[in-house]
All heavy atoms as an XYZ file, in Angstrom:
926
protein
N     -30.520     22.843     10.270
C     -29.283     22.085     10.435
C     -29.350     21.066     11.539
O     -29.617     21.395     12.687
N     -29.107     19.858     11.178
C     -29.049     18.763     12.143
C     -27.650     18.764     12.779
O     -26.666     18.489     12.106
C     -29.315     17.458     11.388
C     -29.255     16.233     12.279
O     -28.825     16.367     13.444
O     -29.616     15.158     11.799
N     -27.531     19.086     14.077
C     -26.198     19.227     14.689
C     -25.381     17.940     14.645
O     -24.176     17.982     14.510
C     -26.513     19.635     16.133
C     -27.941     19.256     16.351
C     -28.610     19.313     15.017
N     -26.056     16.802     14.731
C     -25.323     15.529     14.717
C     -24.655     15.312     13.353
O     -23.493     14.965     13.260
C     -26.250     14.346     15.061
C     -26.701     14.475     16.521
C     -25.524     13.025     14.850
C     -27.801     13.542     16.910
N     -25.408     15.588     12.305
C     -24.854     15.397     10.970
C     -23.680     16.353     10.724
O     -22.677     15.970     10.148
C     -25.930     15.583      9.909
C     -25.400     15.261      8.514
C     -26.499     15.113      7.480
N     -27.383     13.999      7.804
C     -28.715     14.052      7.699
N     -29.308     15.153      7.305
N     -29.450     13.015      8.000
N     -23.808     17.594     11.166
C     -22.718     18.561     10.979
C     -21.444     18.094     11.676
O     -20.363     18.175     11.124
C     -23.130     19.929     11.512
C     -24.017     20.688     10.536
C     -24.551     21.987     11.134
O     -24.572     22.163     12.346
N     -24.990     22.877     10.279
N     -21.596     17.580     12.867
C     -20.450     17.102     13.621
C     -19.749     15.960     12.862
O     -18.534     15.918     12.765
C     -20.894     16.629     14.997
C     -19.768     16.617     16.012
C     -20.276     16.218     17.389
C     -20.850     17.406     18.157
N     -21.781     17.041     19.215
N     -20.528     15.061     12.318
C     -19.967     13.923     11.593
C     -19.164     14.380     10.378
O     -18.072     13.891     10.129
C     -21.081     12.975     11.156
N     -19.709     15.343      9.618
C     -18.996     15.787      8.423
C     -17.721     16.548      8.796
O     -16.717     16.479      8.108
C     -19.885     16.645      7.525
O     -20.145     17.883      8.162
N     -17.733     17.254      9.921
C     -16.530     17.957     10.376
C     -15.430     16.949     10.709
O     -14.262     17.164     10.413
C     -16.845     18.828     11.581
N     -15.856     15.833     11.291
C     -14.873     14.816     11.671
C     -14.232     14.191     10.437
O     -13.045     13.912     10.410
C     -15.534     13.756     12.541
C     -14.514     12.820     13.157
C     -15.073     11.973     14.276
N     -16.296     11.289     13.893
C     -17.434     11.365     14.572
N     -17.525     12.096     15.649
N     -18.497     10.705     14.165
N     -15.000     14.006      9.406
C     -14.480     13.413      8.175
C     -13.414     14.314      7.548
O     -12.384     13.849      7.102
C     -15.624     13.152      7.156
C     -15.044     12.775      5.795
C     -16.518     12.041      7.664
N     -13.656     15.632      7.569
C     -12.703     16.559      6.961
C     -11.342     16.548      7.656
O     -10.336     16.844      7.049
C     -13.275     17.984      6.963
C     -14.295     18.197      5.861
C     -15.235     19.350      6.164
O     -14.820     20.287      6.869
O     -16.386     19.299      5.694
N     -11.308     16.216      8.947
C     -10.029     16.212      9.653
C      -9.204     14.964      9.331
O      -8.052     14.874      9.709
C     -10.219     16.297     11.183
O     -10.974     15.171     11.605
C     -10.911     17.580     11.585
N      -9.796     14.013      8.657
C      -9.043     12.839      8.227
C      -8.177     13.281      7.055
O      -8.614     13.326      5.913
C      -9.998     11.717      7.799
C      -9.350     10.402      7.359
C      -8.661      9.720      8.528
C     -10.385      9.469      6.777
N      -6.942     13.630      7.370
C      -6.085     14.285      6.398
C      -5.356     13.246      5.551
O      -4.344     12.696      5.982
C      -5.093     15.176      7.144
C      -4.387     16.137      6.211
O      -4.864     16.307      5.074
O      -3.362     16.704      6.621
N      -5.875     12.982      4.390
C      -5.273     11.975      3.518
C      -4.581     12.684      2.362
O      -5.145     13.577      1.736
C      -6.350     10.995      2.984
C      -5.734     10.000      2.020
C      -7.002     10.272      4.136
N      -3.340     12.272      2.110
C      -2.580     12.882      1.021
C      -3.053     12.381     -0.330
O      -3.937     11.529     -0.415
N      -2.441     12.912     -1.404
C      -2.803     12.466     -2.752
C      -2.535     10.967     -2.929
O      -1.568     10.450     -2.378
C      -1.907     13.286     -3.669
C      -1.085     14.169     -2.827
C      -1.388     13.918     -1.393
N      -3.393     10.298     -3.665
C      -3.249      8.860     -3.882
C      -2.566      8.572     -5.218
O      -2.794      9.256     -6.201
C      -4.628      8.187     -3.890
C      -5.255      8.103     -2.535
S      -4.352      6.962     -1.469
C      -5.211      7.267      0.069
N      -1.738      7.548     -5.209
C      -1.053      7.097     -6.407
C      -1.429      5.638     -6.622
O      -0.892      4.752     -5.957
C       0.463      7.250     -6.215
C       1.274      7.027     -7.459
C       1.521      8.067     -8.347
C       1.809      5.767     -7.747
C       2.276      7.874     -9.495
C       2.565      5.559     -8.891
C       2.793      6.626     -9.772
N      -2.404      5.370     -7.502
C      -2.840      3.983     -7.693
C      -1.858      3.203     -8.567
O      -1.296      3.746     -9.520
C      -4.193      4.130     -8.407
C      -4.197      5.495     -8.995
C      -3.143      6.324     -8.325
N      -1.645      1.951     -8.216
C      -0.779      1.071     -9.007
C      -1.641     -0.002     -9.662
O      -2.699     -0.349     -9.142
C       0.259      0.399     -8.110
C       1.260      1.325     -7.414
C       2.026      0.558     -6.357
C       2.222      1.946     -8.414
N      -1.178     -0.525    -10.775
C      -1.865     -1.656    -11.396
C      -1.817     -2.846    -10.435
O      -0.915     -2.933     -9.597
C      -1.184     -2.045    -12.711
C      -1.369     -0.971    -13.778
O      -2.349     -0.192    -13.672
O      -0.537     -0.893    -14.693
N      -2.748     -3.767    -10.598
C      -2.811     -4.921     -9.708
C      -1.593     -5.828     -9.795
O      -0.862     -5.824    -10.776
N      -1.374     -6.584     -8.745
C      -0.285     -7.552     -8.679
C      -0.868     -8.938     -8.440
O      -1.818     -9.081     -7.686
C       0.627     -7.265     -7.478
C       1.348     -5.954     -7.531
C       0.746     -4.797     -7.068
C       2.643     -5.883     -8.020
C       1.411     -3.583     -7.088
C       3.319     -4.673     -8.059
C       2.706     -3.524     -7.592
N      -0.254     -9.946     -9.044
C      -0.524    -11.328     -8.647
C       0.813    -11.917     -8.235
O       1.748    -11.987     -9.025
C      -1.153    -12.135     -9.792
O      -2.335    -11.451    -10.215
C      -1.533    -13.533     -9.321
N       0.904    -12.294     -6.982
C       2.168    -12.684     -6.363
C       2.118    -14.147     -5.943
O       1.130    -14.594     -5.376
C       2.402    -11.829     -5.082
C       2.345    -10.325     -5.388
C       3.701    -12.203     -4.399
C       3.506     -9.761     -6.106
N       3.215    -14.872     -6.218
C       3.388    -16.224     -5.688
C       3.836    -16.131     -4.247
O       4.850    -15.517     -3.958
C       4.522    -16.925     -6.450
C       3.984    -17.827     -7.521
O       3.025    -18.545     -7.314
N       4.607    -17.776     -8.676
N       3.093    -16.756     -3.333
C       3.502    -16.738     -1.934
C       4.280    -18.000     -1.589
O       4.092    -19.037     -2.207
C       2.272    -16.661     -1.026
C       1.448    -15.381     -1.113
C       0.190    -15.536     -0.286
C       2.264    -14.188     -0.654
N       5.152    -17.880     -0.600
C       5.827    -19.056     -0.071
C       4.809    -19.830      0.750
O       4.184    -19.264      1.645
C       6.984    -18.637      0.835
C       8.127    -17.834      0.197
C       9.053    -17.296      1.275
C       8.909    -18.690     -0.770
N       4.614    -21.098      0.432
C       3.634    -21.868      1.181
C       3.980    -23.344      1.182
O       4.397    -23.891      0.170
C       2.244    -21.664      0.570
O       1.326    -22.525      1.178
N       3.806    -23.974      2.352
C       4.041    -25.420      2.452
C       2.930    -26.189      1.761
O       3.120    -27.282      1.268
C       4.101    -25.848      3.923
C       5.222    -25.145      4.661
O       6.216    -24.784      4.002
O       5.101    -24.938      5.877
N       1.749    -25.569      1.717
C       0.582    -26.273      1.186
C       0.389    -26.033     -0.315
O      -0.710    -25.751     -0.765
C      -0.660    -25.833      1.965
O      -0.775    -24.423      1.926
N       1.487    -26.131     -1.051
C       1.369    -25.959     -2.507
C       1.366    -24.505     -2.928
O       1.724    -23.622     -2.153
N       0.932    -24.266     -4.160
C       0.983    -22.910     -4.708
C      -0.148    -22.044     -4.176
O      -1.312    -22.386     -4.302
C       0.901    -22.957     -6.238
C       2.139    -23.546     -6.877
C       1.982    -23.659     -8.376
N       2.524    -22.524     -9.112
C       3.820    -22.219     -9.168
N       4.701    -22.927     -8.489
N       4.235    -21.196     -9.892
N       0.219    -20.921     -3.596
C      -0.766    -19.949     -3.144
C      -0.448    -18.606     -3.789
O       0.717    -18.271     -3.976
C      -0.736    -19.800     -1.622
C      -1.006    -21.087     -0.860
C      -2.328    -21.743     -1.234
N      -3.498    -21.007     -0.768
C      -4.130    -21.253      0.369
N      -3.708    -22.195      1.183
N      -5.202    -20.548      0.698
N      -1.491    -17.883     -4.101
C      -1.298    -16.597     -4.757
C      -1.927    -15.482     -3.950
O      -2.953    -15.671     -3.311
C      -1.948    -16.592     -6.147
C      -1.347    -17.589     -7.078
C      -1.905    -18.853     -7.231
C      -0.207    -17.272     -7.818
C      -1.353    -19.789     -8.081
C       0.350    -18.204     -8.671
C      -0.216    -19.459     -8.805
O       0.352    -20.370     -9.648
N      -1.302    -14.328     -4.027
C      -1.888    -13.121     -3.485
C      -2.227    -12.220     -4.661
O      -1.378    -11.929     -5.497
C      -0.895    -12.408     -2.570
C      -1.253    -10.960     -2.195
C      -2.539    -10.907     -1.373
C      -0.111    -10.310     -1.436
N      -3.503    -11.857     -4.739
C      -3.935    -10.924     -5.771
C      -4.227     -9.621     -5.034
O      -5.053     -9.586     -4.138
C      -5.193    -11.470     -6.435
C      -5.532    -10.872     -7.771
C      -6.663    -11.692     -8.391
C      -7.238    -11.049     -9.621
N      -7.535     -9.623     -9.491
N      -3.478     -8.573     -5.387
C      -3.642     -7.339     -4.629
C      -3.559     -6.100     -5.520
O      -2.881     -6.102     -6.540
C      -2.610     -7.240     -3.479
O      -2.878     -6.076     -2.711
C      -1.188     -7.164     -3.997
N      -4.300     -5.083     -5.139
C      -4.220     -3.784     -5.780
C      -3.875     -2.792     -4.694
O      -4.446     -2.836     -3.593
C      -5.554     -3.399     -6.453
O      -5.954     -4.474     -7.296
C      -5.392     -2.146     -7.300
N      -2.929     -1.917     -5.007
C      -2.355     -1.040     -3.990
C      -2.465      0.420     -4.404
O      -2.226      0.767     -5.562
C      -0.863     -1.409     -3.786
C      -0.764     -2.773     -3.091
C      -0.125     -0.334     -2.988
C       0.636     -3.322     -2.993
N      -2.828      1.263     -3.443
C      -2.738      2.711     -3.612
C      -1.682      3.230     -2.652
O      -1.685      2.858     -1.472
C      -4.066      3.403     -3.288
C      -5.044      3.324     -4.442
O      -4.751      2.766     -5.495
N      -6.223      3.872     -4.242
N      -0.802      4.064     -3.148
C       0.192      4.688     -2.288
C      -0.315      6.080     -1.903
O      -0.744      6.840     -2.774
C       1.527      4.827     -3.026
C       2.117      3.541     -3.607
C       3.396      3.856     -4.363
C       2.387      2.519     -2.516
N      -0.271      6.384     -0.616
C      -0.617      7.741     -0.185
C       0.663      8.563     -0.136
O       1.639      8.182      0.518
C      -1.263      7.722      1.199
C      -1.658      9.115      1.663
C      -2.061      9.166      3.135
O      -2.234      8.096      3.753
O      -2.191     10.278      3.656
N       0.664      9.691     -0.863
C       1.864     10.504     -0.967
C       1.810     11.703     -0.035
O       0.740     12.155      0.362
C       2.035     11.003     -2.407
C       1.945      9.916     -3.485
C       2.176     10.531     -4.858
C       2.941      8.799     -3.230
N       2.987     12.228      0.275
C       3.057     13.410      1.134
C       2.430     14.609      0.442
O       1.740     15.407      1.060
C       4.518     13.702      1.469
C       4.727     14.869      2.428
C       6.189     15.195      2.555
N       6.769     15.445      1.240
C       8.042     15.208      0.920
N       8.860     14.704      1.805
N       8.491     15.468     -0.297
N       2.706     14.748     -0.888
C       2.215     15.908     -1.625
C       2.082     15.572     -3.105
O       2.547     14.531     -3.554
C       3.155     17.102     -1.430
C       4.621     16.716     -1.641
O       4.907     15.851     -2.500
O       5.483     17.259     -0.939
N       1.449     16.460     -3.842
C       1.242     16.252     -5.283
C       2.567     16.085     -6.024
O       2.662     15.317     -6.970
C       0.477     17.441     -5.892
C      -0.995     17.512     -5.500
C      -1.845     16.397     -6.099
O      -1.361     15.678     -6.999
O      -2.992     16.234     -5.657
N       3.577     16.839     -5.607
C       4.869     16.806     -6.302
C       5.482     15.402     -6.276
O       6.195     15.013     -7.192
C       5.870     17.796     -5.677
C       5.536     19.273     -5.875
C       4.369     19.748     -5.012
O       4.490     19.690     -3.770
O       3.328     20.147     -5.567
N       5.215     14.671     -5.201
C       5.763     13.320     -5.058
C       5.350     12.417     -6.218
O       6.074     11.495     -6.597
C       5.309     12.692     -3.744
O       5.871     13.367     -2.633
N       4.174     12.696     -6.790
C       3.646     11.840     -7.854
C       4.589     11.784     -9.058
O       4.726     10.740     -9.695
C       2.262     12.311     -8.283
N       5.245     12.898     -9.354
C       6.154     12.926    -10.513
C       7.297     11.938    -10.367
O       7.608     11.194    -11.286
C       6.739     14.336    -10.690
C       5.918     15.204    -11.604
C       6.503     16.600    -11.750
O       7.652     16.718    -12.242
O       5.818     17.556    -11.350
N       7.936     11.950     -9.196
C       9.055     11.039     -8.976
C       8.574      9.588     -8.992
O       9.231      8.710     -9.532
C       9.780     11.353     -7.663
C      11.033     10.506     -7.495
C      11.847     10.838     -6.242
O      11.551     11.862     -5.576
O      12.757     10.068     -5.926
N       7.402      9.346     -8.411
C       6.868      7.989     -8.407
C       6.545      7.512     -9.816
O       6.764      6.351    -10.144
C       5.649      7.881     -7.502
C       6.016      7.394     -6.101
C       6.554      8.510     -5.248
C       4.861      6.730     -5.439
N       6.013      8.408    -10.606
C       5.723      8.101    -12.009
C       7.005      7.659    -12.712
O       7.046      6.636    -13.389
C       5.167      9.374    -12.667
C       4.373      9.150    -13.926
C       2.989      8.575    -13.650
O       2.162      9.233    -13.001
O       2.764      7.432    -14.106
N       8.064      8.418    -12.514
C       9.348      8.131    -13.152
C       9.941      6.811    -12.659
O      10.617      6.106    -13.408
C      10.321      9.272    -12.896
N       9.685      6.479    -11.401
C      10.289      5.275    -10.810
C       9.300      4.124    -10.688
O       9.559      3.166     -9.966
C      10.864      5.620     -9.435
C      12.037      6.582     -9.523
C      12.650      6.861     -8.170
C      13.894      7.722     -8.331
N      14.407      8.202     -7.038
N       8.178      4.218    -11.395
C       7.131      3.194    -11.272
C       7.666      1.762    -11.422
O       7.318      0.891    -10.622
C       5.997      3.471    -12.245
N       8.519      1.470    -12.425
C       9.021      0.096    -12.559
C       9.840     -0.345    -11.349
O       9.750     -1.495    -10.914
C       9.914      0.152    -13.801
C       9.484      1.369    -14.541
C       8.998      2.337    -13.507
N      10.630      0.567    -10.796
C      11.446      0.261     -9.614
C      10.539     -0.042     -8.429
O      10.755     -1.001     -7.679
C      12.373      1.461     -9.279
C      13.166      1.201     -7.998
C      13.308      1.747    -10.446
N       9.494      0.765     -8.283
C       8.560      0.594     -7.169
C       7.807     -0.729     -7.288
O       7.676     -1.476     -6.314
C       7.606      1.800     -7.085
C       8.409      2.998     -6.565
C       6.427      1.508     -6.166
C       7.805      4.323     -6.838
N       7.359     -1.054     -8.488
C       6.700     -2.352     -8.702
C       7.638     -3.487     -8.334
O       7.245     -4.459     -7.687
C       6.243     -2.513    -10.156
C       4.950     -1.788    -10.475
C       4.387     -2.186    -11.828
N       3.817     -3.524    -11.829
C       2.577     -3.815    -11.451
N       1.776     -2.876    -11.016
N       2.136     -5.064    -11.485
N       8.885     -3.365     -8.744
C       9.876     -4.394     -8.456
C      10.072     -4.579     -6.951
O      10.115     -5.705     -6.449
C      11.211     -4.039     -9.130
C      12.257     -5.114     -8.905
O      12.054     -6.240     -9.407
O      13.264     -4.844     -8.223
N      10.164     -3.470     -6.218
C      10.316     -3.523     -4.757
C       9.112     -4.239     -4.136
O       9.260     -5.144     -3.313
C      10.405     -2.103     -4.155
C      11.686     -1.402     -4.609
C      10.338     -2.150     -2.627
C      11.667      0.097     -4.373
N       7.914     -3.829     -4.548
C       6.696     -4.413     -3.989
C       6.647     -5.920     -4.250
O       6.350     -6.709     -3.359
C       5.459     -3.732     -4.576
C       5.282     -2.252     -4.197
C       4.127     -1.637     -4.956
C       5.057     -2.103     -2.697
N       6.969     -6.303     -5.482
C       6.939     -7.726     -5.838
C       7.966     -8.502     -5.021
O       7.676     -9.557     -4.464
C       7.177     -7.920     -7.353
C       5.947     -7.409     -8.119
C       7.460     -9.387     -7.688
C       6.151     -7.274     -9.613
N       9.180     -7.940     -4.913
C      10.227     -8.655     -4.177
C       9.883     -8.839     -2.714
O      10.078     -9.926     -2.150
C      11.566     -7.932     -4.309
C      12.482     -8.689     -5.262
C      13.833     -8.099     -5.289
N      13.709     -6.651     -5.517
C      14.721     -5.806     -5.406
N      15.898     -6.242     -5.056
N      14.543     -4.515     -5.638
N       9.362     -7.796     -2.083
C       8.997     -7.902     -0.669
C       7.840     -8.886     -0.491
O       7.881     -9.761      0.370
C       8.632     -6.524     -0.065
C       8.076     -6.680      1.343
C       9.855     -5.609     -0.059
N       6.814     -8.767     -1.341
C       5.634     -9.619     -1.165
C       5.911    -11.089     -1.480
O       5.368    -11.964     -0.819
C       4.459     -9.079     -1.986
C       3.927     -7.766     -1.417
S       2.378     -7.185     -2.156
C       2.908     -6.657     -3.770
N       6.773    -11.372     -2.456
C       7.068    -12.781     -2.764
C       7.924    -13.436     -1.681
O       8.035    -14.648     -1.623
C       7.791    -12.958     -4.124
O       8.889    -12.044     -4.187
C       6.867    -12.729     -5.286
N       8.523    -12.626     -0.805
C       9.340    -13.190      0.273
C       8.485    -13.583      1.473
O       8.987    -14.117      2.453
C      10.397    -12.177      0.707
O       9.786    -11.132      1.443
N       7.185    -13.295      1.394
C       6.293    -13.557      2.522
C       5.629    -14.930      2.412
O       5.321    -15.384      1.317
C       5.186    -12.493      2.575
C       5.713    -11.091      2.758
C       6.341    -10.938      4.115
C       7.079     -9.624      4.242
N       7.951     -9.620      5.419
N       5.362    -15.506      3.574
C       4.573    -16.729      3.578
C       3.105    -16.341      3.730
O       2.789    -15.243      4.189
C       4.951    -17.653      4.754
O       4.627    -16.980      5.975
C       6.419    -18.009      4.738
N       2.265    -17.259      3.374
C       0.824    -17.079      3.527
C       0.482    -16.710      4.977
O      -0.276    -15.791      5.237
C       0.130    -18.386      3.133
C      -1.368    -18.475      3.334
C      -2.070    -17.547      2.370
C      -1.833    -19.902      3.127
N       1.100    -17.433      5.916
C       0.820    -17.228      7.341
C       1.212    -15.814      7.778
O       0.540    -15.207      8.600
C       1.574    -18.254      8.189
C       1.097    -19.695      8.024
C       1.445    -20.306      6.654
O       2.485    -19.937      6.072
O       0.650    -21.139      6.165
N       2.319    -15.322      7.227
C       2.816    -14.004      7.632
C       1.850    -12.876      7.294
O       1.775    -11.889      8.007
C       4.157    -13.710      6.944
C       5.357    -14.280      7.639
C       6.635    -13.958      6.875
O       6.856    -14.562      5.807
O       7.386    -13.094      7.333
N       1.141    -12.996      6.177
C       0.302    -11.876      5.745
C      -1.197    -12.133      5.901
O      -2.008    -11.297      5.551
C       0.597    -11.483      4.279
C       0.353    -12.671      3.345
C       2.012    -10.961      4.146
C       0.364    -12.283      1.890
N      -1.538    -13.295      6.454
C      -2.959    -13.637      6.593
C      -3.635    -12.846      7.719
O      -4.821    -12.597      7.675
C      -3.123    -15.133      6.819
N      -2.859    -12.424      8.712
C      -3.439    -11.705      9.854
C      -3.388    -10.195      9.635
O      -2.598     -9.700      8.825
C      -2.654    -12.022     11.147
O      -1.319    -11.516     10.991
C      -2.608    -13.510     11.420
N      -4.194     -9.477     10.401
C      -4.195     -8.009     10.330
C      -2.837     -7.464     10.752
O      -2.310     -6.526     10.157
C      -5.291     -7.444     11.223
N      -2.263     -8.076     11.767
C      -0.950     -7.658     12.257
C       0.110     -7.867     11.175
O       0.980     -7.022     10.954
C      -0.599     -8.492     13.497
C       0.404     -7.860     14.417
C       0.474     -8.682     15.698
C       1.618     -8.233     16.586
N       1.678     -9.014     17.828
N      -0.008     -9.000     10.493
C       0.923     -9.313      9.404
C       0.819     -8.311      8.263
O       1.830     -7.911      7.679
N      -0.406     -7.919      7.942
C      -0.617     -6.929      6.881
C      -0.014     -5.581      7.253
O       0.595     -4.908      6.428
C      -2.108     -6.750      6.584
C      -2.696     -7.840      5.730
C      -4.114     -7.455      5.297
C      -4.910     -8.662      4.847
N      -5.157     -9.654      5.907
N      -0.173     -5.193      8.531
C       0.405     -3.926      8.991
C       1.928     -3.949      8.887
O       2.552     -2.978      8.479
C      -0.004     -3.632     10.439
C      -1.476     -3.227     10.541
O      -2.063     -2.837      9.506
O      -2.039     -3.308     11.647
N       2.504     -5.077      9.264
C       3.956     -5.226      9.182
C       4.419     -5.139      7.723
O       5.416     -4.503      7.408
C       4.353     -6.581      9.784
C       5.613     -6.543     10.599
C       5.794     -7.826     11.375
C       7.157     -8.413     11.045
N       7.406     -9.707     11.669
N       3.652     -5.788      6.850
C       3.952     -5.757      5.415
C       3.885     -4.323      4.896
O       4.764     -3.867      4.170
C       2.966     -6.654      4.661
C       3.062     -6.654      3.129
C       4.426     -7.146      2.648
C       1.954     -7.497      2.518
N       2.846     -3.586      5.292
C       2.702     -2.177      4.883
C       3.925     -1.363      5.287
O       4.487     -0.629      4.480
C       1.470     -1.541      5.547
C       0.172     -1.828      4.866
C      -0.932     -1.018      5.550
C      -2.286     -1.335      4.957
N      -3.329     -0.433      5.438
N       4.317     -1.494      6.565
C       5.473     -0.738      7.064
C       6.721     -1.058      6.254
O       7.478     -0.168      5.876
C       5.753     -1.071      8.543
C       4.658     -0.541      9.460
O       3.873      0.325      9.018
O       4.587     -0.999     10.613
N       6.911     -2.340      5.995
C       8.086     -2.771      5.251
C       8.077     -2.189      3.835
O       9.097     -1.708      3.344
C       8.111     -4.299      5.195
C       9.495     -4.854      5.011
C       9.492     -6.375      4.994
O       8.512     -7.017      5.374
N      10.585     -6.951      4.531
N       6.916     -2.220      3.188
C       6.800     -1.698      1.827
C       7.050     -0.195      1.790
O       7.789      0.301      0.932
C       5.419     -2.022      1.238
C       5.125     -3.511      0.998
C       3.671     -3.708      0.610
C       6.052     -4.098     -0.051
N       6.461      0.538      2.745
C       6.654      1.984      2.813
C       8.145      2.305      2.984
O       8.706      3.139      2.264
C       5.826      2.609      3.963
C       6.239      4.051      4.215
C       4.340      2.556      3.636
N       8.792      1.607      3.917
C      10.218      1.857      4.173
C      11.080      1.566      2.958
O      11.953      2.355      2.603
C      10.709      1.029      5.365
C      10.082      1.479      6.673
O       9.642      2.621      6.790
N      10.008      0.586      7.636
N      10.829      0.417      2.327
C      11.631      0.029      1.161
C      11.478      1.010      0.006
O      12.435      1.318     -0.692
C      11.238     -1.381      0.691
C      11.700     -2.491      1.611
C      13.221     -2.581      1.681
O      13.910     -2.471      0.682
N      13.748     -2.746      2.886
N      10.261      1.505     -0.203
C      10.031      2.461     -1.288
C      10.708      3.789     -0.965
O      11.431      4.353     -1.788
C       8.521      2.679     -1.537
C       7.887      1.419     -2.103
C       8.299      3.851     -2.507
C       6.371      1.456     -2.169
N      10.514      4.270      0.258
C      11.070      5.574      0.627
C      12.598      5.597      0.578
O      13.193      6.632      0.303
C      10.549      6.022      1.994
C       9.124      6.550      1.904
O       8.710      7.065      0.867
N       8.370      6.416      2.977
N      13.222      4.439      0.814
C      14.683      4.354      0.702
C      15.163      4.728     -0.694
O      16.280      5.190     -0.868
C      15.164      2.923      1.001
C      15.229      2.479      2.460
C      15.599      1.005      2.537
C      16.249      3.329      3.223
N      14.316      4.502     -1.687
C      14.735      4.711     -3.073
C      14.184      5.997     -3.692
O      14.314      6.219     -4.887
C      14.339      3.499     -3.911
C      15.192      2.284     -3.561
C      14.567      1.016     -4.081
N      15.351     -0.150     -3.733
C      15.267     -0.804     -2.583
N      14.456     -0.378     -1.630
N      15.989     -1.882     -2.368
N      13.541      6.813     -2.871
C      13.014      8.071     -3.384
C      13.917      9.226     -2.946
O      14.435      9.218     -1.832
C      11.590      8.303     -2.856
C      10.539      7.267     -3.279
C       9.218      7.570     -2.598
C      10.377      7.235     -4.791
N      14.095     10.196     -3.816
C      14.949     11.329     -3.471
C      14.145     12.419     -2.758
O      14.432     12.768     -1.632
C      15.619     11.889     -4.724
C      16.649     12.966     -4.380
C      17.468     13.374     -5.578
N      18.297     12.268     -6.034
C      18.362     11.869     -7.318
N      17.656     12.469     -8.241
N      19.141     10.875     -7.672
N      13.140     12.959     -3.426
C      12.370     14.068     -2.856
C      10.973     13.647     -2.428
O      10.383     14.244     -1.538
C      12.242     15.208     -3.881
C      13.617     15.652     -4.378
O      14.494     15.891     -3.525
O      13.814     15.736     -5.597
N      10.453     12.649     -3.103
C       9.087     12.208     -2.822
C       9.044     11.418     -1.518
O      10.068     10.960     -1.019
C       8.576     11.356     -3.975
N       7.826     11.283     -0.978
C       7.664     10.448      0.205
C       6.312      9.759      0.172
O       5.297     10.383     -0.114
C       7.756     11.289      1.476
C       7.769     10.424      2.737
C       7.492     11.229      4.007
O       7.679     12.456      3.995
O       7.067     10.604      4.995
N       6.338      8.452      0.433
C       5.105      7.685      0.573
C       4.756      7.661      2.053
O       5.576      7.273      2.889
C       5.281      6.247      0.025
C       4.056      5.397      0.331
C       5.538      6.282     -1.470
N       3.551      8.124      2.383
C       3.123      8.172      3.787
C       2.482      6.870      4.239
O       2.591      6.470      5.377
C       2.106      9.313      3.987
C       2.744     10.682      4.090
C       1.704     11.788      4.053
C       0.694     11.687      5.193
N      -0.274     12.813      5.182
N       1.772      6.229      3.311
C       1.033      5.036      3.706
C       0.708      4.202      2.472
O       0.795      4.695      1.343
C      -0.264      5.439      4.406
C      -0.796      4.345      5.313
O      -0.395      3.183      5.232
N      -1.734      4.706      6.177
N       0.341      2.965      2.715
C      -0.061      2.065      1.646
C      -1.450      1.554      1.966
O      -1.731      1.204      3.121
C       0.917      0.879      1.541
C       2.173      1.348      0.815
C       0.295     -0.300      0.820
C       3.136      0.246      0.509
N      -2.305      1.552      0.968
C      -3.650      1.005      1.153
C      -3.840     -0.175      0.215
O      -3.598     -0.047     -0.983
C      -4.711      2.078      0.876
C      -4.639      3.210      1.861
C      -3.919      4.363      1.570
C      -5.280      3.120      3.103
C      -3.838      5.404      2.495
C      -5.204      4.153      4.023
C      -4.479      5.287      3.712
O      -4.390      6.306      4.625
N      -4.246     -1.289      0.759
C      -4.604     -2.446     -0.064
C      -6.069     -2.279     -0.444
O      -6.931     -2.404      0.408
C      -4.424     -3.753      0.715
C      -2.994     -4.058      1.091
C      -2.615     -4.100      2.419
C      -2.044     -4.300      0.114
C      -1.303     -4.382      2.784
C      -0.722     -4.586      0.469
C      -0.355     -4.627      1.802
N      -6.345     -1.947     -1.698
C      -7.744     -1.802     -2.103
C      -8.325     -3.148     -2.476
O      -9.524     -3.318     -2.556
C      -7.938     -0.799     -3.277
C      -8.522      0.500     -2.764
C      -6.651     -0.502     -3.989
N      -7.438     -4.115     -2.695
C      -7.861     -5.490     -2.947
C      -6.783     -6.363     -2.350
O      -5.593     -6.058     -2.480
C      -7.966     -5.723     -4.466
C      -8.354     -7.137     -4.824
C      -8.121     -7.453     -6.302
O      -7.250     -6.810     -6.915
O      -8.802     -8.333     -6.814
N      -7.159     -7.423     -1.640
C      -6.189     -8.295     -0.999
C      -6.818     -9.678     -0.904
O      -7.545     -9.968      0.038
C      -5.838     -7.750      0.399
C      -4.555     -8.302      0.978
C      -3.362     -7.638      0.784
C      -4.566     -9.471      1.718
C      -2.175     -8.127      1.315
C      -3.387     -9.974      2.266
C      -2.199     -9.291      2.065
N      -6.595    -10.482     -1.915
C      -7.229    -11.789     -1.977
C      -6.179    -12.878     -2.069
O      -5.321    -12.852     -2.953
C      -8.167    -11.892     -3.220
C      -8.854    -13.249     -3.253
C      -9.182    -10.777     -3.237
N      -6.237    -13.811     -1.133
C      -5.304    -14.935     -1.170
C      -6.043    -16.140     -1.723
O      -7.140    -16.454     -1.290
C      -4.741    -15.237      0.230
C      -3.894    -14.047      0.720
C      -3.929    -16.515      0.218
C      -3.494    -14.118      2.170
N      -5.448    -16.780     -2.750
C      -6.123    -17.960     -3.296
C      -5.158    -19.131     -3.485
O      -3.980    -18.970     -3.480
C      -6.826    -17.649     -4.612
C      -6.012    -16.870     -5.604
C      -6.931    -16.102     -6.557
O      -7.919    -15.506     -6.148
N      -6.600    -16.086     -7.829
């Protein structure tokens, strides 16, 4: 046993990530002074527990609508920075959780985030 390798794998296990709920990709029109800009993004929602997935499944259209509405209200400049993306994540998590009864979204992961 290589002690260094064992330590590394132990550290990975403590990264406690909840069940993931993948969404279909989005193509969003961004507000921009420099003509039409698009955000192409794919999002995974991290849920508190497996049970949350059922409610999200049932409310998938509502959740897509929330995500689209929040993201289309953003300017290119607002989401181009890491800080801007974090703010966007927080806003999306809050807006979704407002509309959930029992389920809870813990975090949002952008698996694809391309501005064109």
